[in-house]
C-alpha positions as CSV (number, residue, x, y, z in Angstrom):
1,X,-73.8,-148.7,-2.0
2,X,-76.5,-146.7,-0.2
3,X,-78.4,-146.1,-3.5
4,X,-78.3,-149.9,-4.3
5,X,-79.6,-150.9,-0.9
6,X,-82.3,-148.2,-0.8
7,X,-83.5,-149.1,-4.3
8,X,-84.5,-152.7,-3.4
9,X,-87.5,-153.8,-1.4
10,X,-86.6,-154.9,2.1
11,X,-87.7,-158.5,2.8
12,X,-85.0,-160.0,5.1
13,X,-84.5,-159.1,8.8
14,X,-81.1,-157.4,9.0
15,X,-78.8,-156.8,11.9
16,X,-76.2,-154.1,11.1
17,X,-73.2,-154.4,13.5
18,X,-71.0,-151.3,13.8
19,X,-67.8,-150.7,15.8
20,X,-67.2,-147.3,17.2
21,X,-63.5,-147.7,16.7
22,X,-63.5,-149.3,13.2
23,X,-60.4,-148.0,11.6
24,X,-61.4,-149.6,8.2
25,X,-64.7,-147.8,7.8
26,X,-65.9,-145.6,10.7
27,X,-69.2,-144.6,8.9
28,X,-70.2,-147.6,6.8
29,X,-72.4,-149.4,9.3
30,X,-74.3,-146.3,10.1
31,X,-74.7,-145.4,6.4
32,X,-75.9,-148.9,5.6
33,X,-78.4,-148.8,8.5
34,X,-79.7,-145.4,7.4
35,X,-80.3,-146.7,3.8
36,X,-82.0,-149.8,4.9
37,X,-84.1,-148.2,7.7
38,X,-85.7,-145.9,5.1
39,X,-87.2,-149.1,3.5
40,X,-88.4,-150.6,6.8
41,X,-91.9,-149.2,6.8
42,X,-93.1,-151.3,9.8
43,X,-89.8,-150.7,11.7
44,X,-89.4,-154.5,12.3
45,X,-86.7,-155.6,9.8
46,X,-83.6,-153.5,10.4
47,X,-81.7,-153.4,13.6
48,X,-78.5,-151.6,14.6
49,X,-75.9,-152.6,17.1
50,X,-73.1,-150.2,18.0
51,X,-70.3,-151.5,20.2
52,X,-66.9,-150.4,21.5
53,X,-65.0,-152.5,18.9
54,X,-62.4,-152.2,16.2
55,X,-63.0,-153.7,12.8
56,X,-64.5,-157.2,13.2
57,X,-63.8,-157.2,17.0
58,X,-67.5,-158.1,17.7
59,X,-66.4,-161.6,16.6
60,X,-63.3,-161.8,18.7
61,X,-62.3,-161.2,22.3
62,X,-63.6,-157.8,23.3
63,X,-62.5,-156.9,26.8
64,X,-60.0,-154.3,25.7
65,X,-59.3,-151.9,22.9
66,X,-55.6,-151.1,22.9
67,X,-54.9,-149.4,26.3
68,X,-58.6,-149.2,27.2
69,X,-59.7,-152.0,29.4
70,X,-63.5,-152.9,29.8
71,X,-64.8,-154.7,32.8
72,X,-66.2,-157.5,30.6
73,X,-65.9,-159.1,27.2
74,X,-68.3,-156.9,25.3
75,X,-68.0,-159.0,22.2
76,X,-68.9,-162.2,24.0
77,X,-71.9,-160.5,25.6
78,X,-73.1,-159.2,22.2
79,X,-72.8,-162.6,20.6
80,X,-74.6,-164.4,23.4
81,X,-77.3,-161.8,24.2
82,X,-78.0,-160.1,20.9
83,X,-76.6,-162.0,17.9
84,X,-77.6,-165.5,18.9
85,X,-81.2,-164.5,19.9
86,X,-81.5,-162.6,16.6
87,X,-80.3,-165.7,14.6
88,X,-82.6,-168.0,16.7
89,X,-85.6,-165.7,16.1
90,X,-85.1,-165.3,12.3
91,X,-83.3,-168.5,11.2
92,X,-84.8,-171.3,13.3
93,X,-88.0,-173.0,12.5
């Protein structure tokens, strides 16, 4: 996958979301970011978010991870303060 991503010109703003506790693929988000970032010559198109989440937890309730309890819903904070502004900037208007 890295070779395919790196071979194409980068034209679309991209937000790579990675969970530190992703049991499905603990390195995929980082690998995708590294491949895409190499094509971002102006350093404006590719962005990386790393959160304390399991696979897909950034889109669900995120105040805990098994026995670990956070003081806030980190997933909700991410969606309201990072994801929505990113979408608003690049998809509206």
